[in-house]
N, C-alpha and C positions, 0 to 999 in steps of 0.2 A: 458380508451382507448376504449370507446364504439363507438365514432365517427370516421370519416375518418381522417387518419394521413398520412403525406407524408413520403415515404420511398425511399431510393436509393438502387436499386437492382444491384448487380454485379455477373455475372455468372462465370462459370469456365473458359471461354475463355477471360475474362477481359472486356466484354461488360457491360456497366452501363446504367441504365435508371431510371428516377424518376417515381414512381407509388404511388397511393393512395389506401390504404387498411383499412378496418375496423377491429374490433377486431375478429369477428367471421370468416371472410374470412382468416385472418392470423392464427387463431387457426386451421382451416381446412387445410390450405396450409402447415403448419409446424408441424401439429400434436402435439400441445402444449396445456397445460391446462391454464385456465385464470389466475391462481396465478403466473405463470411464466411471462406472459405478463405484469402483474402489476409491475414487477421489472423494466420494461423499460418505465414506465409512467413518462414523464418529469415534471408532476405536483407534484410529490412526490420525496423526496430524500431518496434513498436506498443505503446502503453500497455496495462496489464492490463485485460482485458475478459472478462466472462462473459455469453454470449448464449444465451437459451432459444429454440429453434426448434420446428417441428412434430414432428420425429422425432429431434432431436439437441440436445445442449448443446455449444456451442463455448467452450472454456476456453483463455485465454491469460494465464497467471499466471506472470510471471518466467521460471523455467526450464521450467515445465510448459506444453506446447502440445499439447492433445488434443481429440478429438471423442468425446463420450459419447452413446451411444444406450441404448435399453432393454435391449439384449442384450450389448453389447461396448463397450470403450473403446479408441480408436485414438490412440496417442501418437506424435508426430513424433520420429523417431530419426535421429541422424547416422550416416553410413556408416562413420566411423572412431571406434571406441570407445576407442582408446588416446590420441589427441591432443585430442579434444574433451571438455571436462569436462561438457558438458550431458548426455551419456549417463549419467553416474553418477547424476544426479538422476532420469532416466527409469527406470533400473534400480531405484533405491530406491523410486520410485513404484509400479512393478510389484510389488515385494516387499511393500510395505505394503498394496496393494490385495488381493493374494492372501492375506495374513495376516488382513485384515478379513473377506474372504469365507469363509475357513476357519472363523474364529471365529463368524460369523453362521450358517453351516450347522451348526456344533456346537451352538449355542444352540437352533436350530430342532429338531434331533434330540432334545435333552434335553427341550424343551418338548412335543414330540409324544408322547414316552414317558409323560408325566404325564397324557395324555388330556384336555387343556384344549380347550374349544371356543371359545376367544377369536377365532380367525380366522374361524370361521363366523358369529359375531355381528357382526364388523366387516367381513367381506367381504374379508379380506386374503389374499394368496397364501401367506403363511407363518403358522405357529402362534405364533411367538415374539412377545412384547409389545415387544421391542426391535428389531423388524424394520424395516429400511430398504430401499427399492428399490435396485436395482443402480446406477442413475444417481446416487442420493444418496450411496451409498458411494464411488463414483468421484469425485464432486465433493468429498466430505469429505476424501478422501486428497489431492486437489489443493490444497485450502485448507490442510490441515495441513502439507503439504510447503512451500507458499509461506510460511506464517507461520513455520515453523522456519527456512527459509533467510533470511528477512528478520531474524528474531530473532538468528541467528548473526552476520549482518552488523553489526547494531547492537552486539552484544556485543564483537566485534572492534574496532569503532570506539571504544567506551567504554574498552576496555583501553589503546588507544593515546592517547586524548584526554586523560584526566585526569592522567596523569603529565606529559604535554607542557605542559598548562596550569599545573601546579605549577612546572615548570621555567621557564616563561616569566615567571611572577610573581616568581620569585627572581632571574632573570637575563634582562634584555631585550637580545636580540641579533638581528642580521639573520637568522641561520640559524633561530632559534626562531620568529621572526615569519613566515618563509617556510613553515615546517612547519605552523604554525597556519593559514595561508592555504589551504594544500592540504587540511588537515583540514576546514576549513569548506566548501570546495567539495564534498568527498565527502559531508559531512553534508547539504548542500542537495539534492544529487542523490538520496541515499538517502531523505530525507524526502519528496521528490516521489514516489518509487516507492511508499513505504508509504502515503502519502496517497491515491494512485490506487487501490490495492487496497482501502483502507478505504472510499473513496467508492463503489467498485463494489459492495461488499457492502451498504452502506447503501442504495444505490439499489434493489437487488433487494429488500431488506427493506421498503422503502416502497411497492413496486408489487406488489399481490396478483396482478394479471394475469400479470406475468412469472414469478412463483413458480408459479402454476397451470400455466403453459405448460411448465415444466420437469419436470412429473410425467409422464414418458414411459411408465412401466409402466402407469399407469392409462389413459392414452390408447390404448395398444396393446391393453389388455384390452377396452376399450369397442369398439374397432374390430373385434376378433375376434368379440365377442358380437354386434355389429351384422351382420357378414357371416354368422354362423351363423343369426341370426334371419331374414335375407333368404333364405338357402337353404331353411330350413324353411318359410317363407312361400311360396316358389316351388313347393316340393314339394307343399304342401297345396292350392295353387291348381290344380296339374296334376291331383291326385287328384280334386278337385271337378269339374274339367272332364270327366274320364273317367266319373265317376259320373253327371254330367248327361247325357252322351251315351248311356250305357247305360240309364239309367232313363227310363221313359215320362213324358211331360209331364203334369203335374197341372193340372186346371182351377182348383184352388183355390190362390191365392198364399199365401206365408207371412204371418202376421199382422204388422202394423206394430209391435205391442208387443215382439216378439222382436228386431226390428231396433233399436228404441230401447234395449233392454236391452244388446245387443251394443255399441252406440255408447257407452253409459255405461261399460260395462266397459273398453272400449279407452281412454276418456279417463282413467279412474281408474288404469289400468295405466301410461299415459304419465306421469301425475302422480307415481306412485310411483317410476318410473325417473328422472324429473327430480329428485325429492327425494334419491334415493340418490346420484346423480351430484354434486349440490350438496354433500351431506354429505361425500362422498369428496374432492371438491376442497378443501373447507374443512379437512378433516383433513390432506391432503397439504400445504396451505399452512402449517398449524401445525407439521408435522414439519420442513419446509424452513426455516421461520422460526426455529425453535429451533436448527437446525443452523447457520444463518448468524449467529444472535445469539451463539452460543458462540465462533465464530472472529472475529466483530466485536469482542468483548471482548479477545481475544488481540491482534489487530492494533492495536486502540486503545491497549492497554498498550505495545506496541512504539512507537507514535507518541508516546506520552507520554514514553518514555525519550529519544527523539530531541529532543523539545521541551525536556526538562530539560538535555540536553547542549548544546543551542543557547543556553539561558539561561546556562549556565555559561561558555560561550565569550563571550557578550555581557557578562557580569559581569567576566570577565577582561579583555576589551577596554576596558571602562569603567575598571577599576582601572589598567590600563596607561596609558590616556589621562590619568587623574588624576596618576599618577606622573610622566609626561612633562611635564604642565603644571606640576607642582611644580618639576621640574628647570629648566624654562624660566623660571619665576619667579625661581628662585635665580640663574640666569644674568643675568637682567635687573637684579636687585638688585646683583649683582657689577659689571655694566657701569655701573650708576648710580654706585656708589662709586668705581669707577676713573675715570669722567669727572670726578667732583668732585675727586678727588685730583690729576688732571691739571690742572684749573683752578687749584688751590692752588699747585702747583709752577710753573705758568706765571707766577705773581707774581714769583718769583725771576728768571725770564728777563727780565721787564719792568724790574726793578730793575737787573739787570746791564746791560741795554741802555741805560738812562738814564745810568748812571755810566760807560758806555763811550764816551759822546760827548766831544768835545773842548770841553766848556764849562768856563770858568775858575770853579772853586769853591774856597772857603776850606777845605772839608772835606778836601781832598786833603793839606793840610799839618797836620791835626790828628792826633796819634798815637791809634790805636785806633778811628778813625772807621768803618773798614770792618766791624769787629766789631759795633759798635752798629747799623749798617745791617742786617746779617744777622739780629741778634736781633730788631729791630723788624719786619723782613719775615717772619720765622718766626712771631712772635706774631700778626701780622696774618693770615697764612695759616691758622694754627690756629683763630683766632676765626672766620674765614670757613668753614672745613671743618666745625666743630661747629655752626655756624649752619645749614648745609645739612642736617646729620644731624637736627637738631631739627625742621627743616621737613619732611623726608621722613617722620619718624616721626609727626609730627602729621597729615600727610596719609595715613598708613598705606601709604606706598609701600615701607617696610622692615618 
């Protein structure tokens, strides 16, 4: 990603524009290392990943590759919108994000008109109780788009799979077996992708530190308040210096009780600020955890569909193997009967070979002797054949 690439920038107000940024400009703009940007490189295939950094969230989920900050979302865009299908998902992402931002602002306006002081009690930026920061809205749209895309892939696979499995059970052919083999390969690949998204969401839900790191709006607000406090502190110190220079020196120093009181007040103030930041972090974790849990349920349901489809394929394969084993057993039985019949008919060959020799026998001059020899040979062969059948059935070979 060293050259210029096309990005679509969506700000917190829903305005979108296409821009071109190189790698180093993007690293400086979002405060990201080069290894994180490498995950978004379209020339390489990386598994689904969600990374929370100091000032940005790096999202690589199937078709959506974006960088989310507290004020904007940068989506990797292809230069050719007509031939590359990835851009259709990018455009849909932008439309969905704009629609959610518009709905969020509409709810805020309605809630503000009611005169509710909920935001002042909670310290939030918006008055709406359903308020989510911009980075969470952008992440929600990315998760929703990914779950919808994977769900549509699973649905298409199911529509193709179940009729093919029914056809295979009724007619076992080389063509149907080849189609099922290709179907199973697609199923394994899709299951791996869905499993990776599910594992990524579950990993985020299990790590409170990563979830707290993704609350970019809160970190930005704290940073701005910290800078404002430093500036006011610097201004107060400069005023005190001017007052000290202009005022005459007093022989009596300030009492130590006042300094102790100021120290106690500063300690109490820092404790209150720490408590507020902890409560805000816990609240943000709960918001993000509920958001991730909702889409974890969706992606887990999609994975369960793939698991059910795999079980159906395995059951079909087991049924086909049983059917083929049955056919194989029938062929073995037929071969066994054919071998027994061949042995019986070989008795006639032995009899004909014996009488074909030039031995002087008195049977040659007896009328009808050949007929009686054939009858005796046939009876003997039948007895031997049925004896074999009785033996095979007793041994349960037939």
